[in-house]
Structures are given as C-alpha cells and as structure tokens.
C-alpha positions as a Markdown table, in Angstrom:
| # | Residue | x | y | z |
|---|---|---|---|---|
| 1 | Met | 17.0 | 68.7 | 19.1 |
| 2 | His | 20.0 | 66.7 | 19.6 |
| 3 | Leu | 19.4 | 65.6 | 23.2 |
| 4 | Asp | 16.1 | 64.7 | 22.3 |
| 5 | Ala | 17.4 | 62.0 | 19.8 |
| 6 | Glu | 19.6 | 60.8 | 22.8 |
| 7 | Arg | 17.2 | 60.7 | 25.1 |
| 8 | Glu | 14.7 | 58.7 | 22.7 |
| 9 | Leu | 17.4 | 56.3 | 22.2 |
| 10 | Ser | 18.0 | 55.7 | 25.7 |
| 11 | Ile | 14.4 | 55.4 | 26.3 |
| 12 | Ser | 13.9 | 52.8 | 23.9 |
| 13 | Asp | 16.7 | 50.9 | 25.0 |
| 14 | Glu | 15.4 | 50.9 | 28.3 |
| 15 | Arg | 12.8 | 48.1 | 27.2 |
| 16 | Pro | 13.2 | 44.5 | 28.5 |
| 17 | Ala | 15.5 | 42.2 | 26.6 |
| 18 | Val | 12.3 | 39.8 | 26.9 |
| 19 | Ala | 10.2 | 42.3 | 24.8 |
| 20 | Arg | 13.1 | 43.3 | 22.5 |
| 21 | Arg | 13.4 | 39.5 | 22.0 |
| 22 | Asn | 9.8 | 38.6 | 21.2 |
| 23 | Glu | 10.0 | 41.5 | 18.4 |
| 24 | Asp | 12.9 | 40.0 | 16.5 |
| 25 | Ala | 11.4 | 36.4 | 16.6 |
| 26 | Asp | 7.9 | 38.5 | 15.3 |
| 27 | Phe | 10.2 | 39.8 | 12.4 |
| 28 | Ala | 12.2 | 36.5 | 11.8 |
| 29 | Ile | 8.8 | 35.2 | 11.5 |
| 30 | Ala | 7.5 | 37.7 | 9.1 |
| 31 | Ile | 10.3 | 37.4 | 6.9 |
| 32 | Arg | 10.3 | 33.8 | 6.5 |
| 33 | Asp | 6.8 | 34.0 | 5.8 |
| 34 | Glu | 6.9 | 36.9 | 3.0 |
| 35 | Leu | 6.8 | 35.7 | -0.7 |
| 36 | Leu | 9.6 | 35.4 | -2.6 |
| 37 | Thr | 10.3 | 37.2 | -6.0 |
| 38 | Val | 11.7 | 35.5 | -8.8 |
| 39 | His | 15.0 | 36.9 | -8.0 |
| 40 | Asp | 14.9 | 36.1 | -4.3 |
| 41 | Ala | 14.0 | 32.3 | -5.3 |
| 42 | Ala | 16.8 | 31.9 | -7.5 |
| 43 | Arg | 19.1 | 33.3 | -4.7 |
| 44 | Phe | 17.6 | 30.9 | -2.3 |
| 45 | Leu | 17.9 | 27.7 | -4.7 |
| 46 | Asn | 21.4 | 29.1 | -5.8 |
| 47 | Val | 20.3 | 28.7 | -9.4 |
| 48 | Ser | 20.1 | 31.4 | -12.2 |
| 49 | Val | 16.8 | 33.4 | -12.9 |
| 50 | Ser | 16.3 | 32.0 | -15.9 |
| 51 | Trp | 16.4 | 28.6 | -14.7 |
| 52 | Val | 13.5 | 29.3 | -12.3 |
| 53 | Tyr | 11.5 | 30.7 | -15.1 |
| 54 | Glu | 12.1 | 27.3 | -16.8 |
| 55 | His | 10.8 | 25.5 | -13.9 |
| 56 | Thr | 7.9 | 27.2 | -13.5 |
| 57 | Arg | 6.4 | 26.7 | -17.2 |
| 58 | Asp | 3.3 | 24.4 | -17.6 |
| 59 | Asp | 5.2 | 21.9 | -19.9 |
| 60 | Thr | 7.9 | 21.2 | -17.5 |
| 61 | Asp | 8.2 | 17.8 | -15.6 |
| 62 | Asp | 9.7 | 19.2 | -12.8 |
| 63 | Arg | 8.1 | 22.4 | -12.0 |
| 64 | Leu | 8.3 | 24.5 | -9.0 |
| 65 | Pro | 5.9 | 25.4 | -6.9 |
| 66 | Phe | 4.7 | 29.2 | -7.2 |
| 67 | Val | 1.7 | 31.7 | -7.1 |
| 68 | Lys | 1.0 | 33.7 | -9.3 |
| 69 | Leu | -0.2 | 37.2 | -8.5 |
| 70 | Gly | -1.6 | 38.9 | -11.9 |
| 71 | Lys | 1.7 | 38.8 | -14.0 |
| 72 | Tyr | 4.0 | 38.1 | -10.6 |
| 73 | Leu | 5.5 | 34.9 | -9.9 |
| 74 | Arg | 5.8 | 34.6 | -6.1 |
| 75 | Phe | 7.0 | 31.8 | -4.1 |
| 76 | Glu | 6.7 | 30.5 | -0.4 |
| 77 | Arg | 9.8 | 29.7 | 0.9 |
| 78 | Thr | 8.4 | 26.7 | 3.0 |
| 79 | Asp | 7.4 | 25.3 | -0.3 |
| 80 | Leu | 11.0 | 25.8 | -2.0 |
| 81 | Arg | 12.3 | 23.6 | 1.1 |
| 82 | Ala | 9.9 | 21.0 | 0.7 |
| 83 | Tyr | 10.8 | 21.2 | -3.4 |
| 84 | Ile | 14.5 | 20.5 | -2.6 |
| 85 | Asp | 14.0 | 18.0 | 0.5 |
| 86 | Ala | 11.7 | 15.8 | -2.3 |
| 87 | Lys | 14.6 | 16.3 | -4.8 |
| 88 | Arg | 16.9 | 15.2 | -2.2 |
| 89 | Ala | 15.1 | 12.3 | -1.3 |
| 90 | Glu | 14.5 | 11.5 | -5.2 |
| 91 | Ser | 18.2 | 11.6 | -5.4 |
| 92 | Arg | 18.8 | 9.5 | -2.5 |
| 93 | Arg | 16.2 | 6.6 | -4.0 |
| 94 | His | 17.8 | 6.8 | -7.8 |
| 95 | Pro | 21.5 | 7.2 | -7.1 |
| 96 | Arg | 23.4 | 8.6 | -10.3 |
| 97 | Arg | 25.2 | 5.5 | -12.3 |
| 98 | Arg | 28.7 | 6.2 | -13.1 |
C-alpha cells in the first residue's frame, strides 16, 4: 500500500508544468471570487469586526457594500477594494487640515 501511494504521487507529479500552472491560476481566481465573511472582511480591511458591522447599518453614511444571504452578511473582495479606492480618492480631494 505504501508503494501505491508513492506511485500515485509520482504519477501526479508527471503532469506538465503548464497544466499545474493553469490549475493554480484557476484556484487563485476561485479564491478571489469567493464571498468573504464579516471576519474575513475585517481582516482584509485591517479593522475590527465591530467596525465592519457598524458600517453595514442602514443609518451609516459610510456604508460598506455587502450581500445579505438570510441572516449572513457576505462581502465581495472586489467591492471592498473599490470601497478602499474610493476612500483613497476622497482623502486626496479633501486633505486633512492641521
């Protein structure tokens, strides 16, 4: 049985490098497209989970883009990136006064 496992590993390593790269690229796309949880979004934005919840409330001016699936909040990485880019552009238009 141990030899079968070694043989199986050696067979899988015989795939062309191009095929392995294509699979890696497909996996990277799948990860990039997957919906993020509140904890994932907080980690992505480098803020607290409570900050994320605060910025999904109806009464907030600075609302994060999200999708509600039943009771669950989910975030798209591309939407969060666009939110960051918009905040960056806004801060450049209105620099803080000291």
